[in-house]
Structure formats: structure tokens, C-alpha cells
C-alpha positions in Angstrom: 262.4 21.9 162.1 261.0 19.8 164.7 259.8 16.2 165.7 261.7 13.5 163.9 258.5 12.4 162.1 259.1 15.7 160.5 261.9 14.3 158.6 259.5 12.6 156.7 258.4 15.5 154.7 261.8 16.6 152.7 261.9 12.9 151.9 258.3 13.0 150.4 259.4 16.3 148.1 262.0 14.6 147.0 260.5 11.3 145.8 257.5 13.8 144.5 260.2 16.1 142.5 262.1 12.7 141.1 259.0 10.7 140.3 257.0 13.9 138.9 253.7 12.4 140.1 253.1 9.5 142.4 250.4 7.8 145.2 250.9 7.2 148.5 251.7 3.2 148.5 254.2 3.7 146.0 255.8 7.0 148.0 256.1 4.4 151.2 257.8 1.7 148.8 260.7 4.4 148.6 260.9 5.8 152.0 263.0 3.6 153.7 266.0 3.8 150.8 265.8 7.6 151.4 265.0 7.7 154.9 267.0 10.3 157.0 266.8 8.3 160.4 267.0 4.7 161.1 263.6 4.8 162.5 261.0 2.8 160.5 258.9 5.4 158.7 255.2 4.8 159.1 252.4 4.8 156.4 250.3 6.6 159.1 253.2 9.2 159.2 253.5 9.5 155.2 249.8 9.9 154.6 249.7 12.7 157.6 252.7 14.3 155.9 251.1 14.4 152.7 247.8 15.7 153.8 249.9 18.5 155.7 252.3 19.3 152.4 248.6 19.8 150.7 247.0 21.6 153.1 250.1 24.2 152.9 250.2 24.2 149.2 253.1 22.0 148.6 251.4 19.1 146.9 248.1 18.8 145.2 246.6 15.3 144.5 243.7 14.2 142.6 242.2 10.7 142.5 242.9 8.9 139.7 240.2 6.2 138.4 241.6 5.1 135.3 243.0 1.2 135.1 241.9 -1.7 137.0 241.5 -1.6 140.9 240.1 0.9 143.6 240.5 4.7 143.0 243.6 6.1 144.2 245.0 9.4 145.1 248.0 10.9 143.1 250.0 13.4 144.2 252.1 16.0 143.0 254.8 18.4 143.6 253.8 22.2 143.2 256.2 25.1 142.5 255.8 26.1 146.4 256.3 22.6 147.2 259.7 22.9 145.0 261.1 26.3 147.0 260.0 24.3 150.2 262.3 21.5 149.0 265.1 23.9 148.4 264.7 25.2 151.7 265.0 21.7 153.6 268.1 21.1 151.5 269.3 24.3 153.0 268.2 23.2 156.7 269.7 19.9 156.1 273.2 20.7 154.9 273.4 23.4 158.0 272.2 20.5 159.9 274.6 17.7 158.4 277.7 20.1 158.9 276.8 20.6 162.5 276.5 17.1 163.0 280.1 16.2 161.3 281.7 19.1 163.9 279.8 17.2 166.9 281.2 13.7 165.7 284.5 15.4 165.3 284.4 16.7 168.8 283.1 13.6 170.3 286.1 11.5 168.9 288.6 14.3 170.1 287.1 14.2 173.8 287.1 10.4 173.6 290.9 10.6 172.6 291.6 13.2 175.3 289.3 11.8 177.6 291.3 8.4 177.0 294.7 10.1 177.3 294.0 11.9 180.4 292.6 8.4 181.8 295.9 6.6 180.9 297.8 9.5 182.5 295.8 9.2 185.5 296.7 5.5 186.1 300.2 6.0 185.6 300.0 8.6 188.1 298.6 6.5 190.5 301.3 3.7 190.1 304.0 5.5 190.0 303.0 7.0 193.5 
């Protein structure tokens, strides 16, 4: 699905699904708890993602001007966004399975490689 910054997208979709509606600062506070990578998610990436999701019809936004403080943009998931979240869930499930296979193979290769190295040392010592 592209660059690592794209992994912000499914997290934002999930957070909006769980919260119902939210604004950027509130979403940024929860991003780290749901991050799919160990890289820090920059606030600029969050806002770029929100703009792109809105341009694609996955979220809508409106200005909230009630209450104290400055106006803030509030985001809400659309039906299209809910479908997109499910697509991400499928993609990430497949990626998760592929990563698990990779890790298993890497661990096996390490054990086999380690066993071959020990056998090679033993053969050299026996000569």
C-alpha cells in the first residue's frame, strides 16, 4: 500500500470509527497508542492524511465554533471510509501473516546457519 506514512491512514480511520468524531489534536494524542510502526508519527503527516482522506471521500469535516477557544475542524468517518477501513484490515491481515512467515523463516535460517557454522568449525578442527 505504499510508503510507511500511509500506515497513518488505517490508524486514523480506526480512531474515527471508535470515537465517532474527533479533531486533529485529539487524534494526534492517540496515534502513538495505535501506531503500526515504531517510527514517530509527525503531526504534519496526520493532517496530510486527514486532507487526503477527505479528498477521497473517506472522512468529512466541519468547523466547530461553539465553546471557548478557537474554532477547530472536526472529522467524521463516512460510509466510504468505513469500507476503506475494512479494506485496510484485510491488507494488514495479509501483511501480518506474511511478516509472521518471514520471521519464522529467518529464525529457521539462523538456526540452520548456526548449525552449519558449528559443523564447519568441527570439520576444520577434526582435520
